[in-house]
C-alpha positions in Angstrom: 23.0 -6.2 -24.5 24.0 -2.7 -25.7 21.4 -1.2 -23.4 22.4 -3.2 -20.3 26.2 -2.1 -21.1 24.9 1.6 -20.9 23.8 0.7 -17.5 27.1 -0.5 -16.1 26.5 -4.1 -16.9 28.1 -6.7 -18.7 26.8 -10.1 -17.8 28.5 -13.2 -18.5 25.4 -15.4 -18.2 22.1 -15.4 -20.3 19.9 -12.5 -20.9 16.2 -13.2 -20.6 13.9 -10.2 -21.5 10.4 -9.8 -20.8 9.7 -13.4 -20.9 6.3 -15.0 -20.7 4.8 -16.3 -17.6 5.3 -19.7 -18.8 8.9 -19.2 -19.2 9.4 -17.9 -15.9 7.7 -20.7 -14.4 9.7 -22.9 -16.2 13.1 -21.1 -15.0 11.8 -21.2 -11.4 11.0 -24.6 -11.5 14.2 -25.2 -12.9 16.2 -23.4 -10.5 14.1 -24.8 -7.5 12.9 -21.5 -6.3 9.3 -22.1 -6.4 6.8 -24.8 -6.7 3.3 -25.2 -7.9 0.0 -24.9 -6.4 -3.1 -26.7 -7.0 -4.9 -24.0 -9.3 -1.9 -22.8 -11.1 -0.3 -20.6 -8.6 3.7 -20.0 -8.2 4.3 -20.6 -4.5 7.7 -19.0 -3.6 9.6 -18.3 -0.1 10.8 -15.3 1.1 11.9 -15.9 4.6 13.9 -14.7 6.8 12.4 -11.4 5.1 8.6 -11.9 5.0 7.7 -8.6 5.2 9.1 -4.9 4.3 12.5 -4.2 5.9 11.9 -0.5 7.1 15.1 -0.3 9.1 16.9 -1.4 5.7 15.9 1.2 3.5 17.8 4.2 2.8 17.8 7.6 0.4 21.0 8.9 -1.3 22.1 11.8 0.4 23.2 14.0 -2.9 22.8 17.4 -4.0 20.0 17.3 -6.3 17.2 16.0 -4.0 18.1 16.4 -0.5 16.7 19.7 0.4 13.6 18.2 -0.7 13.6 15.1 1.5 11.9 14.6 5.0 15.3 13.1 6.6 14.4 11.4 9.7 13.4 7.9 11.0 11.7 6.6 7.6 14.1 8.5 5.0 17.4 7.7 6.4 20.3 9.0 4.3 23.3 6.9 3.1 26.3 8.7 1.7 26.8 8.8 -1.9 30.4 6.8 -1.6 28.4 4.2 0.3 25.9 4.0 -2.5 28.6 3.8 -5.2 30.2 0.9 -3.3 26.9 -1.1 -3.1 26.0 -0.4 -6.9 29.4 -1.5 -7.7 28.8 -4.5 -5.6 25.3 -5.6 -7.1 26.6 -5.0 -10.7 29.5 -7.3 -10.3 26.8 -9.8 -8.5 24.5 -9.4 -11.7 27.1 -9.6 -14.3 28.3 -13.1 -13.0 24.5 -14.8 -13.2 21.7 -15.0 -15.6 19.7 -12.1 -16.0 15.8 -11.6 -16.4 14.9 -7.9 -17.5 11.6 -6.3 -17.2 10.6 -3.5 -19.2 7.5 -2.0 -17.8 5.5 1.5 -16.8 4.1 3.0 -13.8 1.2 5.1 -13.9 -1.9 4.7 -16.2 -2.0 8.1 -17.3 1.1 8.6 -19.8 1.7 12.4 -18.9 2.6 11.3 -15.6 3.6 7.6 -15.5 7.1 6.7 -15.6 9.1 3.8 -17.8 10.4 0.9 -15.3 13.3 -1.4 -16.0 13.7 -4.2 -13.6 17.1 -6.2 -13.7 17.0 -9.7 -11.6 18.9 -12.5 -10.8 15.6 -14.2 -10.0 12.8 -15.2 -12.5 9.9 -15.3 -10.1 11.0 -11.7 -9.3 10.5 -11.0 -13.1 7.4 -12.4 -13.2 6.3 -10.3 -9.8 7.3 -7.0 -11.8 5.1 -8.1 -15.0 2.2 -8.8 -12.8 2.3 -5.9 -10.8 3.8 -3.0 -13.4 1.6 -2.0 -16.4 2.7 -4.1 -19.3 4.1 -2.8 -22.6 1.8 -2.5 -25.5 3.0 -4.2 -28.9 5.8 -2.3 -30.3 6.8 -0.3 -27.3 9.8 -2.6 -26.2 11.9 -1.6 -29.4 13.9 1.5 -28.5 12.6 1.5 -24.8 14.6 3.5 -22.6 13.9 3.3 -18.9 13.1 6.5 -16.3 13.9 4.2 -13.6 16.2 1.2 -12.9 15.6 -1.2 -10.1 18.8 -3.5 -9.7 17.6 -6.5 -7.8 20.2 -9.4 -6.3 18.3 -10.7 -3.3 21.6 -13.2 -2.8 24.0 -10.2 -2.5 24.6 -9.5 1.1 26.0 -5.9 2.4 28.6 -5.7 4.6 27.5 -2.7 7.3 31.0 -1.9 8.3 31.9 -1.4 4.5 28.5 -0.1 3.0 26.8 2.1 5.9 23.8 -0.3 6.1 22.3 -2.2 9.2 22.1 -5.5 8.0 22.9 -7.5 4.9 19.8 -6.1 3.7 19.7 -3.0 1.6 17.0 -0.8 -0.3 18.5 2.3 -1.7 16.9 4.8 -3.8 18.8 7.7 -5.6 16.2 10.0 -7.0 18.6 12.1 -8.8 20.3 9.2 -10.5 16.5 7.4 -10.8 18.2 4.2 -9.8 17.0 1.7 -7.0 19.1 -1.2 -5.4 17.4 -4.4 -3.7 19.5 -6.8 -2.1 19.8 -9.0 0.9 16.3 -9.6 0.7 13.7 -11.8 -1.1 10.7 -10.2 -0.2 8.7 -8.9 -3.6 7.4 -6.2 -2.4 10.4 -4.0 -2.2 10.6 -3.6 -6.2 7.1 -1.9 -6.3 7.4 0.1 -3.1 10.7 1.5 -4.0 9.2 2.6 -7.4 6.0 3.9 -5.5 8.6 5.9 -3.3 9.9 7.2 -6.7 6.4 8.6 -7.8 5.7 9.6 -4.3 8.8 12.1 -4.8 8.3 13.2 -8.4 4.4 13.7 -8.9 3.9 16.6 -5.8 6.1 18.8 -8.0 3.9 18.5 -10.8 0.6 19.2 -8.8 -0.2 15.4 -8.7 -1.2 14.0 -5.2 0.4 10.3 -4.9 -1.7 8.1 -2.7 -1.6 5.0 -0.9 -5.2 3.7 -1.3 -7.7 1.8 -3.4 -9.8 3.4 -5.9 -13.4 1.9 -7.8 -15.7 3.3 -9.8 -19.7 2.9 -9.2 -22.4 2.0 -11.9 -23.0 5.9 -12.3 -19.3 6.5 -12.9 -18.6 8.1 -9.5 -15.3 7.4 -8.2 -14.2 6.3 -4.7 -10.9 6.6 -2.7 -10.0 4.1 0.2 -7.3 4.8 2.6 -6.2 2.5 5.1 -3.3 0.6 7.0 -2.9 -2.9 7.0 -5.8 -4.9 8.7 -8.2 -2.1 8.3 -10.2 -3.4 5.1 -8.9 -1.5 2.1 -8.4 -4.4 -0.5 -11.5 -6.1 1.0 -13.9 -3.0 1.0 -12.7 -1.7 -2.7 -13.1 -5.3 -4.0 -17.1 -4.7 -4.0 -19.0 -6.6 -6.9 -21.2 -3.6 -7.6 -18.3 -1.5 -8.5 -15.4 -1.7 -10.9 -11.8 -1.8 -9.3 -9.4 1.0 -10.5 -6.6 -0.7 -8.5 -5.9 -2.1 -4.9 -3.0 -0.1 -3.6 -1.3 3.0 -5.2 -2.7 6.0 -7.3 -2.3 9.6 -8.3 -5.0 12.4 -8.4 -4.0 14.7 -11.3 -6.1 17.8 -12.6 -7.8 15.3 -14.8 -8.7 12.9 -12.2 -7.6 9.6 -10.4 -5.2 6.8 -12.0 -3.7 3.6 -10.9 0.1 3.5 -10.8 0.3 -0.6 -11.3 -1.0 -3.1 -13.6 -1.5 -5.7 -10.7 -2.7 -6.6 -7.5 -0.7 -7.5 -4.2 -3.3 -8.6 -1.8 -3.0 -10.2 1.6 -4.3 -13.9 1.9 -4.1 -14.8 5.4 -7.5 -16.5 6.1 -8.8 -15.6 2.7 -12.3 -17.5 1.7 -14.3 -18.0 -1.7 -17.1 -16.5 0.4 -15.4 -13.2 2.0 -13.3 -12.5 -1.0 -14.4 -14.6 -3.8 -12.7 -12.2 -6.6 -9.2 -12.3 -5.0 -9.8 -16.1 -4.0 -10.4 -16.8 -7.3 -7.5 -15.1 -8.5 -5.1 -16.8 -6.4 -6.0 -20.0 -8.3 -5.0 -18.8 -11.7 -2.1 -19.3 -13.9 0.7 -16.5 -13.3 -0.3 -15.6 -9.7 2.9 -15.6 -7.2 2.0 -16.9 -3.7 4.3 -15.8 -1.1 4.9 -17.6 1.9 1.8 -19.6 2.1 1.6 -23.1 3.2 0.8 -25.8 0.9 -0.4 -29.3 1.9 2.3 -31.7 1.0 -0.1 -34.0 -0.8 -2.8 -32.2 -2.6 -0.7 -29.1 -3.0 -3.7 -27.0 -1.9 -2.8 -23.8 -0.3 -3.6 -23.5 3.4 -4.9 -19.8 3.7 -5.7 -20.1 7.6 -2.0 -20.7 8.3 0.3 -18.1 9.6 3.3 -21.0 10.2 5.7 -18.9 7.8 4.1 -15.5 8.5 0.9 -13.8 8.7 1.7 -11.8 5.9 1.1 -14.2 2.8 0.4 -12.5 -0.3 -0.7 -13.0 -3.7 0.6 -11.1 -6.7 -1.8 -11.3 -10.2 -2.6 -9.1 -12.9 -5.6 -6.7 -12.2 -7.5 -8.1 -15.1 -7.9 -11.1 -13.1 -10.0 -9.4 -11.1 -13.2 -9.7 -13.3 -14.5 -6.1 -12.8 -11.3 -4.0 -13.4 -11.4 -1.1 -15.3 -9.0 -1.7 -18.2 -7.8 1.7 -18.4 -6.5 1.9 -14.6 -8.4 5.7 -14.5 -11.5 7.5 -13.1 -12.5 10.9 -12.7 -12.5 12.9 -9.7 -13.5 11.1 -6.8 -16.8 12.0 -5.2 -16.1 10.2 -2.2 -12.8 9.7 -0.1 -13.0 7.0 2.7 -10.6 6.9 5.5 -10.4 3.2 7.1 -9.4 2.7 10.6 -9.6 -0.5 12.8 -9.7 1.3 16.3 -9.0 -1.3 18.7 -9.9 1.2 21.5 -13.7 0.6 20.5 -14.4 5.0 20.9 -14.5 6.0 17.1 -18.1 6.1 15.3 -18.3 3.3 12.9 -18.9 5.9 10.0 -18.8 9.7 10.1 -18.6 12.8 7.6 -15.3 14.9 8.0 -14.9 18.7 7.0 -12.2 19.8 4.8 -9.9 20.5 8.0 -10.9 17.5 9.7 -10.2 15.5 6.6 -6.5 16.9 6.4 -6.1 16.2 10.4 -6.6 12.8 9.9 -5.2 12.3 6.7 -2.2 13.6 8.5 -2.6 11.3 11.6 -3.2 7.9 9.6 -4.5 6.4 12.3 -5.1 2.7 13.5 -4.6 0.2 15.8 -2.5 -3.0 16.4 -3.8 -5.9 18.6 -2.5 -8.3 20.8 -0.7 -11.1 18.7 0.0 -8.8 15.7 3.5 -8.1 16.7 5.9 -9.6 19.2 5.3 -7.8 22.5 2.1 -6.3 21.8 -0.6 -7.5 24.5 -3.0 -4.6 24.8 -4.3 -2.2 22.1 -1.7 0.1 20.4 -2.3 3.2 18.5 -0.5 3.3 15.1 -0.1 6.5 13.2 1.0 6.4 9.4 0.9 9.9 7.9 -1.0 9.9 5.0 -1.8 6.3 5.7 1.7 5.4 4.1 4.5 7.5 5.9 7.2 4.2 5.0 6.8 5.6 1.2 6.6 9.6 1.8 10.3 11.2 0.6 8.8 14.7 1.3 7.4 16.2 4.3 3.7 14.8 5.0 2.2 18.2 4.9 3.1 18.4 1.0 0.6 15.6 0.7 -2.2 16.9 2.9 -2.0 20.2 1.8 -2.6 18.7 -1.8 -5.7 16.6 -0.7 -6.9 19.6 1.4 -7.0 21.6 -2.2 -8.3 18.5 -4.6 -11.0 18.1 -2.2 -11.9 21.6 -2.0 -11.8 22.3 -5.8 -13.7 19.1 -6.6 -16.3 18.9 -3.7 -15.1 15.5 -2.8 -16.9 14.2 0.4 -14.4 12.6 3.2 -15.8 10.1 5.5 -14.1 8.5 8.4 -14.9 4.7 8.6 -14.2 2.4 11.8 -13.9 -1.3 10.8 -12.5 -1.9 14.5 -14.2 -2.7 17.8 -17.3 -1.8 19.2 -19.5 -2.4 22.7 -15.8 -2.0 24.7 -12.1 -2.3 23.6 -10.4 -5.2 22.0 -11.0 -8.1 24.3 -14.2 -6.9 25.6 -16.1 -5.6 22.7 -16.6 -7.2 19.2 -15.2 -6.2 15.6 -17.5 -4.4 13.8 -19.7 -6.6 11.5 -18.5 -6.7 8.0 -21.9 -6.3 6.6 -22.9 -3.1 8.5 -19.7 -1.7 7.3 -20.6 -2.4 3.7 -24.1 -1.0 4.3 -22.8 2.1 5.7 -20.5 2.5 2.8 -23.1 1.7 0.2 -25.0 4.6 1.7 -22.4 6.8 1.8 -21.2 6.1 -1.8 -24.9 6.4 -3.2 -25.4 9.7 -1.5 -27.9 8.7 1.1 -26.4 10.1 4.0 -25.8 13.5 2.2 -28.7 15.1 4.1 -29.3 12.7 6.9 -29.8 14.1 10.3 -26.6 13.8 12.5 -25.0 13.7 16.0 -21.6 15.2 16.8 -19.4 13.4 18.7 -18.4 15.4 22.0 -14.8 13.9 21.9 -13.8 14.0 18.3 -16.0 16.5 16.9 -17.1 14.1 13.9 -20.6 14.4 12.2 -22.2 10.8 13.0 -25.3 9.9 10.9 -28.2 9.0 13.2 -29.6 6.4 10.8 -28.2 4.2 8.1 -29.9 1.9 6.5 -29.3 -2.0 7.2 -27.6 -0.6 10.3 -29.2 -0.7 14.1 -29.4 2.7 15.3 -27.4 1.9 18.5 -24.6 0.6 16.7 -23.9 4.2 15.3 -23.0 6.0 18.5 -20.1 4.2 20.1 -20.6 5.3 23.8 -24.2 3.5 23.6 -22.6 0.3 22.8 -20.6 -0.1 26.1 -21.8 -1.5 29.1 -20.3 1.2 31.4 -20.3 4.6 29.9 -17.6 5.9 32.1 -15.1 3.4 30.7 -15.8 4.6 27.5 -15.2 8.2 28.4 -12.0 7.1 29.8 -11.2 4.8 26.7 -12.1 8.3 24.3 -10.0 10.5 26.4 -6.6 8.2 26.4 -7.2 7.9 22.5 -7.7 11.8 22.1 -4.5 12.2 23.8 -2.3 9.7 21.6 -3.8 11.7 18.7 -2.9 15.0 20.2 0.7 13.9 21.0 1.2 12.3 17.5 0.0 15.8 15.8 2.2 17.8 17.4 5.3 17.0 14.7 2.9 18.5 12.2 1.3 21.4 14.1 4.1 24.0 13.0 3.5 23.1 9.2 -0.6 23.0 9.7 -2.9 25.9 9.6 -4.9 26.7 12.6 -8.0 25.4 11.2 -6.1 21.9 10.9 -4.9 22.1 14.2 -8.0 22.7 15.8 -9.7 19.8 13.9 -8.9 17.4 16.0 -10.1 15.7 19.2 -11.3 17.8 22.2 
């Protein structure tokens, strides 16, 4: 209680600190904010917010950090006086209810990790924090002093006229005070992403590259990173039964190697199957797993993973040790391979290509994938989507800060960088077909095992990428995308269309990029 008073709280209700999962299940069921699924998962509903609310995210404009922030559409400033009003309001809301307090850590390397305290009005969100952050070792609770505090009150609605927000929802980060405010939305991902943003702000100043990527380790001890936006296969491809999982979403790359920021996984479950993703499927049926916005059979309480009745963005949150081959330490060596995943709906990028350092920085800054019809309202044709560093919504500093760190680390540690297209082949979306997962797995295996290092290759005439001429287990004609199209001239037109989009998007980085990086884009 003394610690909470120091944080401005004087709660009138019960304060439940670091409860076990079973206790949090009981609290959630008592409040009626969750249901049990067959297999043991806890099903929760976050509607109307079934995903992140990027238009409701703000960074406090204050003297301690404002000169380092890349202000714009992503890092939207909010005045200090509005922040103070919101903070007073959320503390008042929390003071009037039972509280669930979670003390945890973010960052598996103790030299770069931070201590996190989440104070919530919701027991299942407390369980989410327990799943997703690193759990404390015995004895670490005593005298715990947080580096960052998350005040979490989904029931509190902001008043845009009074608080300077865009709606009733708000996610506000104060980097100097080291406070996060989350209100008006029950989507649990806002809790972990706000702390990811905090690490993204703090670590570059210490020479550590924070990354929105998954990571795993091969049998020979080699580490690999997988960057990719939603729908590219980042989680699926990194959960390889032949490799051990370091983590599926957020990592740092320090002078000593790679370390996971998290203690859990937050996997998309739409169309999840035991055959396609057995490890993730098994984890969703374990006690302690939270299943967000999934549809239950009312009689059997089985989950219908194929249903998007509530949202396509159905999620499962579970501790990483629910994956059998997870790395307990959450750490690995310097990556030998870095993989950029893209789902190219234009069907023109090669299924795998080797990038040099300048190309790696160019494609890292571009962060390309494509959205297809049906993924968002109004999308009827393939639409290019660029997200700098494959994680623009979480980057407080200019993207070139992170790209420069990537370029430096790949050079110093001689990491090989690959661009892998998990999207379309034989034509654009609606004409061609999605690249077979078996082919993608075979190409990745060959790359990670070093079997493509000295392979003969062809240089793509538009994108300048080195494409291997032969990959074991993959038909040769699949490797060069133009030959998979029925009409080569239509391929040429689609390639020129996508190349123009790359160039247009990169204009915003041109002033901060070297001549070599600027020249590394498509011809």
